[in-house]
Steps between C-alpha positions, in 0.01 A plus 500: 500500500737207537731491798772249571726509801375848589572654159238631262540496125409871485852595603695233318681580179399316188745239382660595171626243253760540227327566170581488131344782301493505120436826318420554135714787372387704204534850365708689249852344503467383863707189421796726417497660845487202733773663709250766605247228583760319711598819680135574583450150640824512702366799694220287647577343833399134481607433140758223520567405139382597154527351153441748220642307207403131496140565390463771236259770611484375859659575834514219754551627854564296814400674822531422869127563538526842662451707185150529355439396142340838434826670605692289248263589218501870594882510509521396135175622344549842347879502487611714209788683345597666176311298239392207719227403743433191705171357616463215747211263552476215752501161325548267794564491872584177679669387820853369460 
């Protein structure tokens, strides 16, 4: 255990860094329902910005580092409606 100035690292919170997450979007007509994808991502605390249109078939999400990548994938993966489905797969995760 490392202690500095009377504090141990067991009780300290981990430092979180802003992150860019890129998802591959696929599924039956998912590209036609990007509004639903955006709405799902907006519900996640920690998502700061998203770009759903500049790269076809991809969602680029900027986070403040407090939301887990798995939460982002889970929010989008499996979205569906009448005649459409959306699947999400992690392509890249990098610090901003």
